C-alpha positions, 0 to 999 in steps of 0.5 A, a space after each residue: 642703982 645703975 642697970 647695964 644691958 649687955 648685947 651679944 651677937 655674932 658676925 655670922 649670925 643671921 637673926 643678930 643682922 635681921 634684928 640689929 635696927 631694932 637693936 639700935 632702937 632700943 639703945 636710942 630709947 632707953 638711952 639712960 641704960 648703959 649699953 655693951 655690945 659683946 660679939 661672942 667671937 671676940 669677948 676678952 672679958 669673957 662675958 659670954 661665960 660670966 651669963 650663960 650665954 649660949 644663943 645668939 642674939 641675948 639680951 642680959 640686964 643687970 641691975 646693980 646697986 651703989 656696992 656694986 651688988 647685982 641686984 637683977 639679972 635677966 635674959 633673953 634670947 632671939 628674935 622676939 623684940 617685945 620680949 627684950 623691952 619687958 625685960 628691960 622695962 623689969 631692970 628699969 623698975 627694980 631701980 625706981 
């Protein structure tokens, strides 16, 4: 199984700028996860629409099995970093 975390942000989003260092820490701490950074103002693959992201900052965690079938999707928005940690740990429990 694989786990991907999509980090949705916008260059005009003040809260996104505030939590950016903490998100970078998440990426470092959970380096076994594939991280995809998505600027919602420039999203040619339409991840924003695919995952129904309405506000930023948002992190979406997706766990897929070997065949690519989605086994878990979790989403958190806002600036409460504890919620992002909980989301990532839940995704990691699914793959273990």
